[in-house]
KEKE-3310 file (N, C-alpha, C; in steps of 0.2 Angstrom, whole numbers, plus 5000, padded with zeros to 4 digits):
npx = (5496:5494:5495:5487:5489:5479:5483:5496:5498:5500:5493:5493:5507:5510:5503:5509:5523:5521:5516:5528:5537:5532:5530:5524:5517:5510:5512:5517:5518:5509:5509:5500:5498:5491:5500:5509:5521:5524:5521:5530:5541:5538:5536:5549:5555:5549:5551:5542:5531:5528:5513:5504:5491:5475:5467:5476:5481:5470:5469:5481:5482:5477:5470:5465:5470:5461:5466:5465:5462:5446:5439:5445:5439:5430:5438:5447:5439:5434:5444:5445:5433:5425:5437:5446:5448:5444:5441:5448:5443:5450:5446:5441:5425:5417:5405:5399:5388:5391:5403:5400:5391:5401:5409:5402:5399:5410:5417:5418:5426:5424:5435:5444:5459:5473:5488:5497:5498:5510:5520:5515:5506:5494:5476:5463:5448:5433:5418:5403:5404:5398:5392:5404:5414:5416:5428:5437:5435:5439:5453:5457:5454:5463:5475:5475:5475:5489:5494:5490:5477:5461:5444:5427:5415:5399:5393:5387:5394:5406:5410:5413:5422:5432:5437:5442:5450:5457:5461:5466:5480:5487:5482:5486:5500:5501:5499:5511:5520:5517:5520:5533:5539:5536:5544:5556:5556:5558:5571:5575:5584:5580:5580:5580:5569:5559:5561:5557:5544:5538:5541:5534:5520:5519:5520:5509:5499:5500:5496:5483:5477:5473:5468:5455:5453:5451:5456:5470:5473:5470:5480:5491:5489:5490:5482:5482:5495:5508:5503:5490:5489:5494:5483:5473:5476:5476:5462:5457:5462:5454:5455:5448:5437:5443:5447:5435:5430:5438:5435:5422:5424:5430:5420:5410:5416:5417:5404:5401)
npy = (5558:5541:5526:5511:5494:5481:5467:5462:5461:5463:5475:5482:5483:5491:5503:5507:5508:5519:5529:5530:5536:5549:5566:5573:5562:5548:5549:5538:5520:5505:5487:5472:5454:5438:5429:5426:5433:5443:5456:5460:5460:5470:5481:5483:5487:5499:5507:5505:5498:5482:5474:5462:5459:5463:5471:5477:5486:5494:5500:5508:5515:5529:5527:5513:5503:5491:5477:5463:5447:5445:5434:5434:5444:5443:5438:5449:5460:5457:5460:5474:5481:5492:5497:5503:5519:5523:5514:5510:5502:5491:5480:5469:5467:5468:5474:5490:5487:5474:5477:5485:5478:5469:5477:5484:5498:5505:5517:5517:5517:5513:5508:5507:5505:5506:5497:5506:5516:5514:5521:5533:5537:5532:5527:5530:5525:5529:5525:5534:5544:5540:5542:5544:5554:5571:5578:5567:5560:5569:5570:5557:5556:5566:5560:5549:5555:5558:5547:5547:5550:5554:5548:5549:5537:5529:5517:5506:5504:5498:5485:5484:5495:5489:5481:5491:5499:5492:5480:5483:5488:5475:5471:5480:5478:5466:5471:5479:5469:5461:5470:5473:5460:5458:5468:5463:5451:5457:5461:5470:5474:5466:5474:5487:5487:5486:5498:5507:5504:5506:5520:5525:5521:5529:5542:5542:5541:5553:5562:5558:5563:5576:5575:5566:5548:5546:5557:5556:5544:5548:5557:5550:5541:5538:5538:5522:5520:5514:5513:5512:5499:5492:5494:5488:5475:5473:5474:5464:5453:5454:5462:5472:5465:5455:5463:5467:5455:5452:5462:5459:5446:5449:5457:5447:5438:5446:5447:5435)
npz = (5547:5551:5542:5541:5534:5531:5526:5514:5500:5482:5479:5491:5492:5481:5484:5496:5492:5483:5492:5500:5493:5490:5492:5507:5511:5521:5539:5545:5542:5544:5545:5542:5540:5536:5540:5531:5531:5523:5527:5537:5528:5519:5527:5531:5519:5516:5527:5537:5550:5557:5562:5573:5572:5564:5573:5581:5571:5569:5581:5581:5569:5559:5548:5539:5526:5518:5512:5509:5502:5495:5501:5514:5521:5532:5543:5544:5546:5558:5567:5564:5565:5575:5580:5570:5565:5552:5537:5521:5508:5496:5490:5477:5469:5480:5488:5495:5504:5508:5514:5525:5532:5537:5544:5553:5563:5559:5549:5531:5515:5498:5486:5470:5465:5453:5449:5445:5455:5462:5455:5457:5448:5446:5444:5454:5458:5467:5476:5479:5494:5509:5526:5532:5542:5537:5538:5539:5527:5518:5521:5518:5504:5500:5503:5495:5483:5481:5475:5462:5450:5456:5455:5456:5455:5451:5462:5456:5444:5447:5443:5429:5429:5437:5427:5417:5425:5436:5430:5417:5417:5416:5404:5395:5397:5390:5377:5376:5377:5365:5355:5357:5355:5342:5336:5339:5331:5319:5319:5329:5344:5360:5371:5366:5358:5368:5375:5365:5363:5376:5378:5367:5371:5382:5377:5368:5377:5383:5373:5371:5382:5378:5366:5356:5352:5339:5333:5335:5329:5315:5314:5312:5302:5285:5270:5262:5267:5278:5292:5290:5284:5294:5304:5297:5298:5311:5314:5306:5313:5324:5335:5342:5346:5354:5365:5370:5374:5384:5394:5396:5402:5414:5420:5421:5430:5441:5445:5449)
capx = (5492:5497:5491:5489:5488:5477:5485:5502:5499:5502:5490:5495:5514:5510:5501:5514:5529:5519:5516:5534:5541:5528:5530:5517:5514:5508:5518:5520:5514:5509:5507:5499:5496:5488:5505:5514:5528:5525:5520:5537:5546:5536:5538:5556:5556:5547:5552:5536:5532:5523:5509:5502:5483:5471:5465:5482:5481:5464:5471:5487:5482:5472:5466:5467:5468:5459:5469:5465:5458:5439:5438:5448:5436:5427:5443:5450:5434:5433:5448:5445:5427:5425:5444:5449:5444:5442:5444:5448:5444:5452:5443:5437:5419:5415:5400:5398:5384:5395:5409:5397:5389:5406:5413:5398:5399:5417:5416:5422:5426:5426:5439:5447:5465:5477:5495:5502:5499:5517:5523:5511:5503:5488:5470:5459:5441:5429:5411:5401:5406:5392:5393:5411:5415:5418:5436:5441:5434:5443:5460:5458:5455:5469:5481:5475:5477:5496:5495:5487:5470:5455:5438:5421:5410:5393:5395:5384:5398:5412:5412:5416:5427:5437:5441:5445:5455:5461:5464:5469:5487:5489:5480:5491:5506:5501:5500:5518:5524:5516:5523:5541:5541:5536:5550:5562:5556:5560:5578:5577:5586:5574:5580:5579:5562:5555:5561:5554:5537:5536:5540:5528:5514:5518:5519:5502:5494:5500:5492:5476:5474:5470:5465:5452:5457:5451:5461:5477:5473:5471:5487:5496:5487:5490:5478:5486:5501:5510:5499:5483:5490:5494:5477:5468:5478:5473:5455:5456:5463:5449:5458:5443:5433:5447:5447:5428:5429:5442:5431:5416:5426:5431:5413:5406:5419:5416:5397:5401)
capy = (5553:5535:5522:5504:5490:5474:5463:5465:5458:5467:5482:5485:5485:5497:5509:5508:5511:5526:5534:5531:5541:5555:5572:5574:5555:5546:5550:5531:5515:5499:5482:5465:5449:5432:5424:5425:5436:5449:5462:5462:5462:5477:5486:5484:5490:5506:5510:5505:5493:5476:5472:5455:5458:5469:5475:5482:5491:5498:5505:5512:5519:5534:5525:5506:5501:5484:5474:5456:5444:5445:5428:5435:5450:5442:5438:5455:5464:5455:5464:5481:5483:5496:5499:5507:5526:5523:5509:5511:5495:5490:5473:5469:5463:5468:5480:5494:5484:5469:5479:5488:5472:5466:5481:5487:5505:5508:5521:5514:5520:5508:5511:5503:5508:5501:5496:5512:5520:5513:5526:5539:5539:5528:5529:5528:5526:5528:5525:5540:5543:5541:5539:5545:5561:5575:5579:5561:5559:5574:5568:5551:5558:5570:5555:5545:5559:5558:5541:5548:5554:5551:5549:5546:5533:5526:5510:5501:5503:5495:5479:5486:5499:5485:5479:5496:5502:5487:5475:5485:5488:5469:5470:5485:5475:5461:5475:5480:5463:5459:5474:5471:5453:5459:5471:5458:5447:5461:5462:5475:5471:5466:5480:5493:5487:5487:5505:5511:5503:5509:5527:5527:5521:5535:5548:5542:5542:5560:5565:5556:5568:5582:5573:5560:5543:5546:5562:5553:5539:5552:5561:5545:5536:5541:5533:5518:5519:5508:5513:5509:5492:5489:5494:5483:5468:5472:5473:5457:5449:5454:5465:5475:5460:5452:5467:5467:5449:5453:5466:5455:5441:5452:5459:5441:5435:5450:5446:5428)
capz = (5548:5551:5538:5542:5529:5532:5519:5511:5493:5477:5479:5497:5491:5476:5487:5501:5489:5481:5497:5503:5488:5489:5497:5511:5512:5528:5544:5546:5539:5548:5541:5545:5536:5539:5542:5525:5532:5518:5531:5539:5522:5516:5532:5531:5513:5516:5533:5542:5556:5557:5568:5573:5570:5561:5579:5582:5566:5570:5587:5580:5563:5558:5542:5537:5519:5518:5505:5510:5497:5497:5506:5520:5524:5538:5548:5545:5549:5565:5571:5563:5567:5582:5582:5565:5564:5545:5532:5514:5505:5489:5488:5471:5469:5487:5489:5501:5509:5511:5519:5531:5536:5540:5548:5558:5563:5557:5542:5526:5508:5494:5481:5465:5462:5449:5452:5444:5461:5464:5452:5459:5441:5446:5444:5460:5458:5473:5476:5483:5501:5514:5532:5534:5544:5532:5538:5538:5520:5514:5522:5515:5497:5498:5503:5489:5477:5481:5471:5455:5449:5460:5452:5459:5450:5454:5464:5451:5438:5449:5440:5423:5431:5438:5421:5414:5429:5440:5426:5411:5416:5413:5397:5391:5397:5385:5371:5375:5375:5359:5350:5358:5352:5335:5334:5340:5326:5314:5320:5334:5350:5364:5376:5363:5357:5374:5377:5360:5364:5382:5377:5363:5374:5387:5373:5366:5383:5384:5368:5372:5387:5375:5359:5356:5349:5331:5330:5336:5323:5309:5314:5311:5297:5278:5266:5259:5270:5283:5297:5287:5283:5301:5307:5294:5300:5318:5313:5303:5318:5329:5341:5346:5349:5360:5371:5373:5377:5391:5399:5398:5406:5421:5423:5423:5436:5447:5447:5451)
cpx = (5495:5492:5493:5486:5486:5478:5491:5504:5501:5500:5493:5503:5514:5508:5507:5521:5527:5520:5523:5538:5537:5530:5523:5514:5512:5514:5521:5515:5515:5506:5505:5497:5493:5493:5510:5521:5529:5525:5527:5542:5544:5537:5545:5558:5555:5548:5546:5537:5526:5519:5506:5495:5480:5468:5470:5482:5476:5466:5476:5487:5476:5467:5469:5465:5467:5461:5470:5462:5451:5437:5440:5445:5433:5432:5446:5445:5433:5437:5448:5439:5427:5432:5447:5445:5441:5445:5443:5449:5446:5450:5439:5431:5416:5411:5401:5394:5387:5400:5406:5394:5395:5409:5409:5398:5405:5416:5421:5421:5428:5429:5441:5453:5468:5484:5500:5502:5506:5521:5520:5508:5497:5482:5466:5452:5438:5422:5409:5401:5400:5394:5400:5411:5418:5426:5440:5441:5439:5451:5462:5459:5461:5475:5481:5477:5485:5498:5493:5481:5465:5449:5432:5417:5404:5395:5393:5389:5405:5414:5416:5422:5433:5441:5445:5451:5460:5465:5468:5476:5490:5487:5485:5498:5507:5502:5508:5522:5524:5520:5531:5543:5541:5542:5556:5562:5558:5567:5580:5579:5580:5574:5578:5571:5557:5555:5557:5546:5534:5535:5535:5521:5513:5517:5512:5497:5494:5496:5485:5473:5471:5467:5461:5455:5457:5456:5468:5478:5474:5477:5492:5495:5486:5486:5483:5493:5502:5505:5492:5484:5490:5487:5472:5470:5475:5465:5453:5457:5458:5451:5453:5438:5436:5447:5440:5427:5433:5438:5425:5418:5427:5424:5409:5409:5417:5409:5396:5397)
cpy = (5546:5530:5515:5500:5483:5470:5466:5462:5464:5474:5485:5488:5491:5503:5511:5511:5518:5531:5535:5536:5547:5560:5573:5567:5554:5548:5543:5526:5508:5493:5475:5460:5443:5427:5422:5428:5442:5456:5465:5464:5469:5482:5488:5488:5497:5510:5510:5500:5488:5476:5465:5454:5464:5474:5480:5487:5496:5503:5510:5516:5524:5531:5518:5505:5493:5481:5467:5453:5444:5440:5429:5441:5448:5442:5445:5460:5463:5459:5472:5484:5486:5498:5504:5513:5526:5518:5511:5504:5496:5483:5473:5465:5463:5474:5483:5490:5478:5471:5482:5483:5469:5470:5485:5495:5509:5511:5517:5517:5515:5511:5505:5506:5503:5501:5502:5517:5519:5519:5533:5542:5534:5531:5526:5530:5525:5528:5532:5539:5545:5538:5540:5552:5565:5576:5573:5559:5563:5572:5562:5552:5561:5565:5551:5549:5560:5552:5542:5552:5550:5553:5546:5543:5530:5519:5504:5499:5500:5489:5481:5491:5495:5483:5485:5500:5497:5482:5477:5486:5481:5468:5474:5482:5470:5465:5476:5474:5461:5463:5474:5465:5454:5463:5467:5454:5450:5463:5468:5472:5471:5472:5486:5493:5488:5495:5509:5510:5507:5517:5529:5526:5527:5541:5548:5543:5550:5564:5564:5560:5574:5581:5567:5555:5543:5551:5560:5548:5543:5555:5556:5541:5540:5536:5529:5517:5514:5507:5510:5502:5489:5489:5489:5476:5467:5471:5466:5452:5449:5457:5468:5470:5456:5456:5468:5461:5449:5457:5462:5449:5443:5454:5452:5438:5439:5449:5439:5423)
cpz = (5547:5547:5539:5535:5532:5526:5517:5504:5488:5477:5485:5495:5486:5480:5492:5498:5486:5486:5500:5499:5487:5494:5500:5512:5520:5533:5546:5543:5543:5544:5545:5540:5539:5540:5536:5526:5528:5522:5534:5534:5520:5521:5532:5525:5513:5522:5538:5547:5555:5563:5567:5570:5567:5567:5581:5577:5567:5576:5585:5574:5563:5552:5541:5530:5520:5512:5506:5504:5500:5502:5513:5524:5531:5544:5549:5548:5556:5570:5570:5565:5574:5584:5577:5565:5557:5541:5525:5511:5498:5486:5482:5472:5476:5488:5495:5506:5512:5516:5525:5535:5540:5546:5553:5557:5560:5550:5537:5519:5504:5488:5476:5462:5457:5452:5450:5450:5463:5461:5453:5452:5441:5445:5450:5460:5465:5472:5480:5490:5505:5520:5535:5536:5539:5532:5536:5531:5516:5515:5518:5507:5495:5499:5497:5483:5476:5476:5464:5455:5453:5457:5455:5454:5454:5456:5459:5445:5440:5446:5433:5424:5433:5432:5418:5418:5432:5435:5420:5411:5414:5406:5392:5391:5391:5378:5370:5374:5368:5354:5351:5355:5345:5332:5334:5334:5319:5314:5325:5340:5355:5369:5372:5361:5362:5376:5372:5361:5370:5381:5372:5366:5379:5383:5370:5371:5384:5379:5369:5378:5384:5369:5359:5352:5342:5329:5330:5330:5316:5308:5311:5304:5290:5274:5262:5261:5275:5289:5295:5286:5289:5304:5304:5296:5307:5318:5311:5308:5324:5336:5346:5350:5355:5366:5374:5376:5384:5396:5401:5403:5413:5424:5426:5429:5442:5450:5449:5446)
residu = (MET:LYS:VAL:GLY:PHE:ALA:GLY:ALA:GLY:ASN:MET:ALA:ALA:ALA:MET:ALA:ARG:GLY:TRP:ALA:GLY:ALA:ASN:GLY:GLY:PRO:ASP:GLY:MET:LEU:PHE:CYS:ASP:SER:GLY:SER:GLY:ARG:ALA:ALA:GLU:LEU:ALA:ALA:GLU:VAL:GLY:GLY:GLU:ALA:ARG:GLU:THR:PRO:ALA:GLU:LEU:GLY:ARG:ASP:ALA:ASP:LEU:VAL:VAL:LEU:ALA:VAL:LYS:PRO:LYS:GLY:LEU:ALA:ALA:ALA:ALA:THR:GLY:LEU:ALA:GLY:GLU:ALA:PRO:LEU:VAL:VAL:SER:VAL:LEU:ALA:GLY:THR:SER:LEU:GLN:THR:LEU:ARG:GLU:ALA:LEU:GLY:GLU:THR:PRO:VAL:ILE:ARG:THR:MET:PRO:ASN:VAL:ALA:VAL:GLU:ALA:ARG:ALA:GLY:LEU:ILE:CYS:HIS:ALA:PRO:ILE:ASP:GLY:VAL:PRO:GLU:GLU:ALA:ALA:ARG:GLU:ALA:LEU:ALA:LEU:LEU:ALA:LEU:LEU:GLY:THR:VAL:VAL:GLU:VAL:ASP:GLU:GLY:LEU:PHE:ASP:PRO:VAL:THR:ALA:LEU:VAL:GLY:CYS:ALA:PRO:ALA:PHE:LEU:ALA:VAL:VAL:ALA:GLU:ALA:LEU:THR:GLU:ALA:GLY:VAL:ARG:GLU:GLY:ILE:GLY:SER:ASP:LEU:ALA:HIS:GLU:LEU:VAL:VAL:GLU:THR:LEU:ALA:GLY:THR:ALA:ALA:LEU:LEU:ARG:ASP:ARG:ASP:THR:LEU:ALA:VAL:ARG:ARG:ALA:VAL:THR:SER:PRO:GLY:GLY:GLY:THR:ALA:ALA:GLY:LEU:ALA:ALA:LEU:GLU:ALA:ALA:GLY:VAL:ARG:ALA:ALA:PHE:GLY:ASP:ALA:VAL:ARG:ALA:VAL:VAL:GLU:ARG:MET:ARG:GLY)
# end
């Protein structure tokens, strides 16, 4: 299967790099942009090919990842409509209804991936699939599964899903930065502090696959101990409220 990318920004690059390093990835990857030159650069990086227009992508690819900015939907859809066999949209805040109005009869799947797809450890949420040929949908989902875990969610939840899936890697990166900086202030070298924090985050994520958050906290926290003191400081600083505010801010932005 050949995959085309309409748009060559961060998400397109993350998906392309993930597929380039995967066993059983696309047979080829094609890229176009609106004139930034990123398509040619990304094609050279992953061994793909550049195309001049979305219409060329539609004719030459079996599936097109729609990865333009939402404001660029109309221009990209003009070329893809009637040409692309299947479109997989990664556009934030853009409903299936809006996508279908732009793309006409061209089948479309709405998704929300995160940038961890680059490491093939991503999370890719998709709305319930309707109006897409069964075999094409199955092949598309199998291809996405090479990039991480694929989860179906109700489309009405896509705005908060954007916060928890699409935006959360940035939020968690802030956590990593804050912990690293705190370690440096206590005398740990920056490289070592970064390594310690990243490996601790990875290990904790592995634990949380099998144990709930309370169980992990209890496993670490002794009454009156250092962890308890640290957790009390986090609560006093309003960490929970801050993350709640971050999610709410994303949802409000998505809803305009």
